[in-house]
C-alpha positions as CSV (number, residue, x, y, z in Angstrom):
1,M,0.9,15.0,-7.8
2,L,-0.2,18.2,-6.2
3,F,0.2,18.3,-2.4
4,R,-0.3,21.2,0.0
5,Q,-0.1,21.4,3.8
6,F,-2.1,24.2,5.5
7,F,-1.6,25.3,9.1
8,D,-4.2,26.9,11.4
9,K,-2.3,28.8,14.1
10,T,-5.2,29.0,16.6
11,S,-5.7,25.2,16.8
12,S,-2.3,24.1,15.5
13,T,-4.2,22.0,12.9
14,Y,-2.7,20.7,9.7
15,T,-5.0,20.4,6.7
16,Y,-3.9,18.5,3.5
17,L,-4.9,19.1,-0.1
18,L,-4.3,16.2,-2.6
19,A,-4.8,16.1,-6.3
20,S,-3.2,14.2,-9.1
21,R,-2.6,17.2,-11.3
22,A,-3.8,20.8,-12.0
23,G,-7.3,20.8,-13.3
24,A,-8.2,17.5,-11.6
25,E,-10.3,16.3,-8.8
26,A,-9.1,17.3,-5.3
27,L,-9.5,16.0,-1.7
28,L,-9.0,17.8,1.6
29,I,-8.2,16.2,4.9
30,D,-9.1,17.8,8.3
31,P,-10.1,21.3,7.1
32,V,-10.7,24.1,9.6
33,Y,-13.8,26.4,9.4
34,E,-11.9,29.7,9.6
35,Q,-9.6,28.7,6.8
36,T,-12.4,27.9,4.3
37,E,-11.8,30.9,2.0
38,R,-8.1,30.1,1.9
39,Y,-8.8,26.6,0.7
40,L,-11.3,27.8,-1.9
41,K,-8.9,30.4,-3.2
42,L,-6.2,27.9,-3.8
43,L,-8.6,25.4,-5.4
44,E,-9.5,28.2,-7.9
45,E,-5.9,29.2,-8.5
46,L,-4.9,25.6,-9.3
47,D,-8.1,24.9,-11.3
48,L,-9.1,22.0,-9.0
49,R,-12.5,20.6,-8.3
50,L,-13.0,19.6,-4.7
51,V,-14.9,16.3,-4.7
52,K,-14.3,14.9,-1.2
53,V,-13.5,16.3,2.2
54,V,-12.4,14.0,5.0
55,D,-12.3,14.4,8.8
56,T,-10.1,11.8,10.5
57,H,-12.3,12.0,13.6
58,V,-14.7,14.4,15.4
59,H,-12.4,17.2,16.4
60,A,-12.5,18.9,19.8
61,D,-10.2,21.8,19.2
62,H,-11.7,23.4,16.1
63,V,-14.9,23.5,14.1
64,S,-14.6,21.5,10.9
65,A,-15.0,23.2,7.5
66,M,-16.7,20.1,6.0
67,G,-20.2,21.6,6.0
68,K,-19.1,25.0,4.7
69,L,-17.0,23.3,1.9
70,R,-19.9,21.0,1.0
71,D,-22.2,24.0,0.6
72,A,-19.7,25.9,-1.5
73,T,-18.5,23.1,-3.7
74,R,-21.1,20.3,-3.4
75,C,-18.3,17.9,-2.4
76,V,-18.8,14.6,-0.6
77,T,-18.2,14.6,3.1
78,V,-16.3,11.5,4.4
79,M,-15.7,10.0,7.9
80,G,-15.3,6.6,9.4
81,E,-18.4,4.4,9.8
82,Q,-18.0,4.6,13.6
83,S,-18.4,8.4,13.6
84,P,-21.2,9.8,15.8
85,A,-21.7,12.7,13.5
86,D,-25.4,13.0,12.5
87,I,-25.1,12.9,8.7
88,V,-22.0,12.1,6.7
89,S,-22.3,11.6,2.9
90,L,-19.9,8.7,2.8
91,R,-18.8,6.5,5.7
92,V,-15.7,4.4,5.2
93,R,-14.7,1.3,7.1
94,D,-11.3,-0.3,7.8
95,M,-9.3,-1.0,4.6
96,D,-11.8,0.7,2.3
97,A,-10.4,2.5,-0.7
98,L,-11.2,6.2,-0.9
99,T,-10.6,7.4,-4.4
100,I,-10.5,10.6,-6.5
101,E,-9.2,11.0,-10.0
102,G,-5.6,9.5,-10.0
103,I,-5.3,9.0,-6.2
104,T,-6.4,6.2,-3.9
105,L,-6.2,6.4,-0.1
106,T,-6.7,3.3,2.1
107,A,-8.8,3.9,5.3
108,L,-7.3,2.5,8.5
109,H,-9.4,2.4,11.6
110,T,-7.0,3.5,14.3
111,P,-9.1,4.1,17.5
112,G,-7.7,5.3,20.7
113,H,-7.7,9.1,20.6
114,T,-11.4,8.7,19.9
115,S,-13.3,5.6,19.1
116,E,-13.9,6.7,15.5
117,S,-10.4,7.8,14.6
118,Y,-9.1,6.9,11.2
119,S,-5.8,7.2,9.4
120,F,-5.4,7.3,5.6
121,L,-2.6,5.6,3.8
122,M,-1.4,6.7,0.4
123,D,1.7,5.2,-1.3
124,D,4.6,6.8,0.5
125,R,2.7,8.7,3.2
126,V,0.1,8.2,5.9
127,F,-2.2,10.9,7.3
128,T,-2.5,9.9,11.0
129,G,-5.0,12.4,12.4
130,D,-4.5,12.6,16.2
131,T,-3.5,9.0,16.5
132,L,0.2,9.4,15.8
133,L,1.8,12.8,16.2
134,I,5.4,13.9,15.6
135,R,7.2,12.8,18.8
136,G,3.8,12.3,20.5
137,T,0.5,10.6,20.4
138,G,-3.1,12.0,20.7
139,R,-4.6,12.1,24.2
140,T,-7.0,9.4,25.2
141,D,-9.0,10.9,28.0
142,F,-12.2,12.1,26.4
143,Q,-14.6,11.2,23.5
144,N,-14.4,7.5,24.1
145,G,-10.7,7.6,24.1
146,D,-8.9,4.4,25.1
147,P,-5.1,4.1,25.6
148,Y,-5.3,0.3,25.1
149,A,-7.0,0.7,21.8
150,Q,-4.5,3.4,20.8
151,Y,-1.5,1.1,21.7
152,H,-2.9,-1.5,19.3
153,S,-3.5,1.1,16.6
154,L,0.0,2.3,16.9
155,F,2.0,-0.9,17.4
156,E,-0.1,-3.3,15.4
157,R,-1.1,-0.9,12.5
158,L,0.8,2.3,11.9
159,L,4.3,1.3,13.2
160,K,4.2,-1.8,11.0
161,L,4.2,0.4,7.9
162,P,7.6,0.7,6.1
163,E,10.1,2.9,8.0
164,Q,10.4,5.4,5.1
165,T,6.6,6.1,5.1
166,F,6.1,9.8,5.7
167,V,3.9,10.7,8.7
168,F,1.5,13.7,8.3
169,P,-0.5,14.3,11.5
170,A,-3.5,16.5,12.1
171,H,-1.7,18.7,14.7
172,D,1.7,19.8,15.8
173,Y,2.5,22.3,18.6
174,K,6.2,22.7,18.0
175,G,6.3,23.7,14.3
176,D,7.3,20.3,12.9
177,T,5.7,19.5,9.6
178,V,6.5,15.9,8.8
179,S,8.2,12.8,10.2
180,T,8.5,9.2,9.2
181,I,7.5,5.9,10.7
182,G,11.1,5.0,11.3
183,E,11.8,8.3,13.1
184,E,8.8,7.8,15.4
185,R,9.7,4.3,16.2
186,R,13.1,5.4,17.4
187,Y,12.6,8.9,18.8
188,N,8.9,9.3,19.9
189,P,9.2,9.1,23.7
190,R,5.7,7.7,24.1
191,L,6.5,4.7,21.9
192,Q,9.5,3.6,24.0
193,V,7.4,1.3,26.1
194,R,7.6,-2.4,26.7
195,S,3.9,-3.2,27.1
196,V,0.4,-1.9,26.7
197,E,0.1,-1.4,30.4
198,E,3.1,0.8,30.4
199,Y,1.7,2.9,27.6
200,A,-1.7,3.2,29.3
201,E,0.0,4.3,32.5
202,I,1.7,7.2,30.6
203,M,-1.5,8.2,28.8
204,N,-3.7,8.0,31.9
205,N,-1.5,10.4,33.8
206,L,-1.0,13.2,31.3
207,N,-3.4,15.5,33.3
208,L,-4.0,17.8,30.4
209,P,-6.7,20.6,30.4
210,N,-9.6,20.2,28.0
211,P,-9.2,21.9,24.6
212,A,-10.3,25.5,24.8
213,M,-12.8,25.1,22.0
214,M,-14.1,21.7,23.1
215,D,-17.6,22.8,24.3
216,V,-18.2,24.6,21.1
217,A,-16.3,22.4,18.5
218,V,-17.7,19.0,19.4
219,P,-21.4,19.8,19.3
220,E,-20.8,21.7,16.0
221,N,-18.9,18.9,14.5
222,L,-21.6,16.4,15.4
223,K,-24.2,18.3,13.3
224,L,-22.5,19.5,10.2
225,G,-24.6,17.3,7.9
226,L,-27.7,18.3,5.8
227,R,-30.4,17.2,8.2
228,L,-33.9,16.3,7.1
229,E,-35.3,19.8,7.2
230,A,-32.5,21.0,4.9
231,Q,-33.1,18.1,2.6
232,H,-36.6,19.4,1.9
233,R,-35.3,22.5,0.2
234,V,-35.5,20.6,-3.0
235,P,-38.3,18.4,-4.4
236,A,-38.6,15.3,-2.3
237,V,-40.5,12.0,-2.3
238,E,-40.9,10.4,1.1
239,V,-40.2,6.8,1.7
240,E,-43.7,6.2,2.9
241,E,-45.1,7.6,-0.4
242,L,-43.0,5.3,-2.5
243,L,-43.8,2.2,-0.4
244,A,-47.6,3.0,-0.5
245,A,-47.5,2.8,-4.3
246,W,-44.8,0.2,-4.8
247,P,-43.7,-0.4,-7.4
248,P,-44.2,3.2,-8.5
249,E,-45.4,3.8,-12.1
250,G,-43.7,6.4,-14.2
251,V,-40.8,6.8,-11.8
252,T,-37.2,6.0,-12.4
253,L,-35.2,5.4,-9.2
254,V,-31.5,6.5,-9.5
255,D,-28.8,5.4,-7.1
256,I,-26.0,8.0,-6.9
257,R,-23.9,6.2,-4.3
258,E,-20.4,4.8,-5.1
259,E,-20.1,1.2,-6.3
260,G,-18.6,0.1,-3.0
261,E,-21.6,1.3,-1.1
262,R,-23.9,-0.5,-3.5
263,A,-22.0,-3.7,-3.1
264,R,-21.8,-3.4,0.7
265,F,-25.4,-2.4,1.5
266,G,-27.5,-3.4,-1.6
267,V,-29.8,-1.3,-3.8
268,I,-33.5,-0.4,-4.1
269,P,-34.9,-2.9,-6.6
270,G,-35.2,-1.6,-10.2
271,S,-33.0,1.4,-9.6
272,I,-30.3,2.5,-12.1
273,H,-26.8,3.7,-11.2
274,A,-25.5,7.3,-11.9
275,P,-22.7,7.9,-9.4
276,Y,-22.6,11.4,-7.8
277,G,-19.0,12.0,-8.9
278,Q,-20.1,12.0,-12.6
279,F,-23.7,13.1,-12.0
280,D,-23.4,16.2,-14.2
281,Q,-22.4,14.1,-17.2
282,Y,-25.5,11.9,-16.7
283,C,-27.6,15.0,-16.8
284,G,-26.1,16.6,-19.9
285,R,-28.1,16.8,-23.2
286,S,-26.8,13.4,-24.4
287,G,-26.8,11.9,-20.9
288,P,-29.2,9.0,-20.0
289,L,-31.1,11.0,-17.4
290,A,-32.0,13.8,-19.7
291,G,-34.2,11.5,-21.8
292,L,-35.7,9.8,-18.7
293,A,-36.7,13.2,-17.2
294,K,-38.7,14.0,-20.3
295,D,-40.7,10.8,-20.1
296,G,-41.4,10.6,-16.4
297,R,-40.2,11.4,-12.9
298,I,-36.7,10.7,-11.6
299,V,-36.2,10.1,-7.9
300,L,-32.6,10.1,-6.7
301,Y,-31.2,8.5,-3.6
302,C,-27.9,8.3,-1.8
303,A,-26.9,7.0,1.6
304,V,-28.5,9.6,3.9
305,G,-29.9,12.3,1.6
306,E,-27.0,14.7,1.5
307,R,-25.6,14.0,-1.9
308,S,-29.1,13.5,-3.4
309,T,-30.1,17.0,-2.2
310,L,-27.1,18.5,-4.0
311,A,-27.7,16.3,-7.0
312,V,-31.3,17.6,-7.4
313,E,-29.9,21.1,-7.4
314,I,-27.3,20.1,-10.1
315,A,-30.0,18.6,-12.2
316,G,-32.2,21.7,-12.1
317,E,-29.3,23.9,-13.0
318,L,-28.7,21.7,-16.1
319,G,-32.3,22.0,-17.2
320,L,-33.8,18.7,-16.0
321,K,-37.3,18.9,-14.7
322,N,-39.3,16.2,-12.8
323,V,-36.3,15.4,-10.6
324,A,-36.7,14.7,-6.8
325,H,-35.0,12.7,-4.1
326,I,-35.6,10.5,-1.1
327,P,-34.9,12.4,2.2
328,G,-32.9,10.2,4.4
329,G,-31.8,8.2,1.4
330,F,-31.1,4.5,1.5
331,S,-30.9,4.5,5.3
332,A,-34.5,5.7,5.5
333,W,-35.6,3.2,3.0
334,S,-34.0,0.3,4.9
335,R,-35.4,1.5,8.2
336,A,-38.9,1.6,6.7
337,G,-38.6,-2.0,5.6
338,G,-38.2,-1.3,1.9
339,A,-37.0,-4.2,-0.3
340,V,-33.3,-4.4,-0.8
341,E,-31.6,-6.2,-3.7
342,R,-28.0,-7.4,-3.6
343,V,-25.5,-6.5,-6.4
């Protein structure tokens, strides 16, 4: 496995790169905007294809590189389903599997630092965001933080992992790079408490100043997605147009979401499946979408319109004509009262 740990000095943020091998798909966790070119350079050097970028929560001390990386690589942006961010390509819930080629992460909802904080567990290691730090824990005094929720996230979720599990946090201010669950159980001073009330007393009296970047970072990180106006930079078919002529003649609806999303939320009736991760293969000369594009119009949809915008661009670059998408995606379809079929 390829594993790299980046450090941003300004915000003391750790970013993690994962891939199963050189030349494979890659995933980044908690990337920092100012470090984007550094990530892209290493991806090129290692011949990796960035397919997913994850933020463990809405960061208050730096601007995320999710949006810039999406624009540069057409990767999928990922956050927890509780995230208040306006548009995220893929929202995971507790115990969901987040996969790339050769690697699977398990999403763990670990609120407390913020209400939407997630950790991600992979085999021998866990990426804890700001929930569990090395010899510390993330503050709980803003962004819907809650010391009681964090106590349960720590003592009922993370600290129940095997002692040898490596802990990789989103930040460290002392220069430490990694710990283990066993070390934190024994030596983390904030975890040497006898009750949730004792833990809350500690966290409620830290009296820390707000992060220097908070007023800039939080608003920026809430609007990193491709909003509706950006989704109209490619050919689009509005939900209302589809519903007015339902079922549409000469139109093939193509769902590019992942199988888990389809099972969880359902599909638009009559649509076929061409997952975004392999979308270029579906558009190749021998791919199923190439023939459909010659005979009629293809309309793509994803969860919120971000992946489908990028997919229309990919289709055009591969020579497919008559390809459009639904702005707002399946969410817009559902809000408008469109029929939903369970799979």
